[in-house]
C-alpha positions in Angstrom: 0.0 0.0 0.0 1.4 3.4 -0.9 2.3 6.0 1.7 -0.6 8.2 0.6 -3.1 5.3 0.9 -1.8 4.6 4.4 -2.2 8.2 5.4 -5.7 8.3 3.9 -6.7 5.2 5.9 -5.4 6.9 9.1 -7.4 10.0 8.3 -10.5 8.0 7.8 -9.9 6.3 11.1 -9.6 9.7 12.8 -12.9 10.8 11.2 -14.5 7.5 12.3 -13.4 8.0 15.9 -14.8 11.6 16.0 -18.1 10.3 14.5 -18.3 7.5 17.0 -17.7 9.8 19.9 -20.3 12.3 18.8 -22.9 9.5 18.2 -22.2 8.0 21.6 -22.5 11.4 23.3 -25.8 12.1 21.5 -27.1 8.7 22.6 -26.0 9.3 26.2 -27.6 12.7 26.4 -30.9 11.4 24.9 -30.9 8.3 27.1 -30.2 10.3 30.2 -33.1 12.6 29.2 -31.1 15.7 29.7 -33.6 18.5 29.1 -32.8 20.9 26.3 -29.4 19.5 25.5 -29.9 19.6 21.8 -31.0 23.3 21.8 -28.0 24.1 24.0 -25.7 22.2 21.8 -26.9 24.2 18.7 -26.6 27.5 20.5 -23.0 26.7 21.6 -22.1 25.3 18.2 -23.3 28.5 16.5 -21.9 31.0 19.0 -19.2 33.1 17.3 -17.0 33.3 20.4 -17.1 29.6 20.9 -16.3 29.0 17.2 -13.4 31.5 17.4 -12.0 29.7 20.4 -12.3 26.3 18.8 -10.7 27.6 15.5 -7.8 29.1 17.5 -7.1 25.6 18.8 -6.8 24.2 15.3 -5.0 27.2 13.7 -1.5 25.6 14.4 -2.6 22.6 12.3 -3.8 24.8 9.5 -0.5 26.7 9.6 1.5 23.4 9.7 -0.3 22.1 6.6 -0.1 25.4 4.7 3.7 25.7 5.4 4.4 22.3 3.9 4.9 22.3 0.1 4.6 18.5 -0.3 1.0 17.4 0.2 1.9 13.9 1.3 4.3 15.3 3.9 1.7 17.8 5.1 -0.9 15.0 5.5 1.7 12.8 7.3 2.6 15.7 9.7 -1.0 16.4 10.3 -1.8 12.8 11.2 1.3 12.7 13.4 0.2 15.6 15.6 -3.6 14.8 15.8 -4.5 13.3 19.1 -5.4 9.6 19.0 -8.0 10.1 21.8 -9.4 13.0 23.8 -9.1 16.7 23.0 -6.9 18.9 21.0 -5.7 20.8 24.1 
């Protein structure tokens, strides 16, 4: 398998992990009957200050990828620094 395919598989795995975590959290919140959680989530998700804060946490990754001239190396570096579990910071 080529290096690019290996990196792509790793990226898909990271996306799958994020999807699984979000799906499980939604299931837990619904199952626990937390009142108004979905509306609160939407408000927070669309809050400009929250979005700015979250984007700031990812800005170093954007910078890292944009600095690298070789797309394969950029993807490899991105996958190297992405957390395997948990949060960005």
